[in-house]
N, C-alpha and C positions, 0 to 999 in steps of 0.2 A: 844708219839710215841716210839716204841721199838727200833728204829734205832738211834744210837748215833754215830756221826762221831768220829773216833778214838777208841782205845780200842780193846778188843777181839771180834771177829766175830764167832758166833756159826754155822751159816749157810750161804752159798752163793747160791743165786738164779740166774741162768744164763738164759737170754732172748735173743735168736737170732732174729734179725730183718732184713727184706728186704721188703720194700714197704708195711708196715703194718700201715699206718697212720690211717686207719679206726678202728683199733683194739688196738693200743698200749696204748692209754689212759685208756681204760677199763682194760687192763692187769695190768698196773701199779697201778691203783686205787684199784683193787682187791688185789694185793699183799700188798699194804700199809694199806689196811683196815683190815688185819688179826690181831687178838689179840693173841699175843704170849708172852711167858715168856723168850725169848732169843733174842739175837742181831743178825740181819741178814744184809747182803749187797745184792744189786742188781747189777749184772754185765750184761751190755747190749752190744751185739756185732752187730753193724750195718754194713751190707755187701754192702755198697754203694747205699743205697736207692735213688731213683730218685723222690720220692714224699716228703711229709712234715715230714716223720718219724724223721729225724735228729732234726728238730726244736722242735718237740713234746718231744723228749728225753731230749733236753736241758732245757725245761721248768720244768722237774722233777728232774734235777740234785741236786738242793738244798733241795729237800724234805727229803732225807734220806742218808744213807751211800750208795752212788751210784757211779758206775764206768761205763763210756761209752767208748767203743772201736769202732773206725770207720775204715772201709776199703774203704776210698774214692779213686776213681781212677782218 
C-alpha cells in the first residue's frame, strides 16, 4: 500500500460526507485501489450524518493514512 502512517504526505484527498452510506465504501475502495508512486492521506469530513456513514468511515481508519473529522450535533 502506498499510504504509510507518519512521514511526508505528497497529496491530501478530501472527502466530504453527509448521509452517504450507500456510496462511501465504493469511494474509499476506489481511492485505496489506486497505484501511485507517492504518499497520500485521506481526510474525511462528516457533517453529522444520520445514517451508517460514521460507522463505515471508522472501519476504514486503520487502512491508511486516514483522518476523520466529524461535525456531530
